C-alpha positions in Angstrom: 0.0 0.0 0.0 1.3 3.4 -1.0 1.3 6.0 1.9 1.0 9.6 0.9 3.2 12.3 2.4 1.0 14.8 4.3 3.0 17.7 2.9 2.5 16.4 -0.6 -1.2 16.1 0.1 -1.4 19.7 1.3 0.6 20.8 -1.7 -1.8 18.9 -4.0 -4.8 20.5 -2.2 -3.4 24.0 -2.6 -2.5 23.3 -6.3 -6.1 22.2 -6.8 -7.3 25.6 -5.3 -5.7 28.3 -7.4 -4.5 31.2 -5.3 -5.1 29.4 -2.0 -2.5 29.5 0.7 -2.1 27.5 3.9 -1.2 29.1 7.1 0.5 27.7 10.2 -0.8 28.8 13.7 1.8 31.6 14.2 0.7 33.1 10.9 -3.0 32.8 11.8 -2.3 34.6 15.1 -0.3 37.3 13.3 -3.1 37.9 10.7 -5.9 37.9 13.2 -4.1 39.6 16.1 -5.5 37.0 18.5 -3.9 34.8 21.1 -3.2 31.1 20.8 -5.6 30.0 23.6 -8.6 32.1 22.5 -8.1 31.0 18.8 -7.8 27.3 19.7 -10.8 27.6 22.1 -12.8 29.1 19.3 -11.8 26.3 16.9 -13.2 23.8 19.4 -16.3 25.9 19.9 -16.9 26.0 16.1 -16.6 29.8 15.9 -13.3 29.9 14.1 -12.3 27.9 11.0 -11.0 24.4 11.6 -7.5 23.6 10.5 -6.6 21.0 7.9 -4.5 18.2 9.5 -1.3 17.3 7.6 0.4 14.7 9.7 1.1 16.5 13.0 0.8 19.9 11.4 -2.4 22.0 11.6 -2.8 24.3 8.6 -5.6 26.9 8.0 -6.9 28.0 4.7 -6.0 31.7 4.2 -9.4 32.3 2.5 -11.3 30.9 5.5 -9.3 33.0 8.0 -9.9 36.1 5.8 -13.6 35.3 5.6 -13.7 35.1 9.4 -12.0 38.5 9.7 -14.4 40.0 7.2 -17.4 38.7 9.1 -16.0 40.2 12.4 -15.7 43.6 10.6 -19.3 43.4 9.2 -20.6 42.5 12.7 -18.7 45.4 14.2 -19.9 47.9 11.7 -23.5 46.7 11.9 -23.5 47.0 15.7 -23.1 50.8 15.5 
C-alpha cells in the first residue's frame, strides 16, 4: 500500500485551489491579532475555521481565515 506524504497532500490541495494559501498557527495569530488559547478555544467551539491536519501539522486556509476576519468587521460595523 502506498502511503502519501502529508506535505504532498497539502501541496496537492493547494494546487487544486488556485490562489489558495495554507497558514500555520503563528501566521494565523499574526493575521488575526489574536492569542493562541482564544483561537484554539474558538476552533473547538466551532466559531473559528477548523484547520486541515497534515500529519502532525495544523494548517488553516487563508481564505477561511480572511472570511472570518471580514465577518467580524461586518458584525462590528452593523452593531453601531
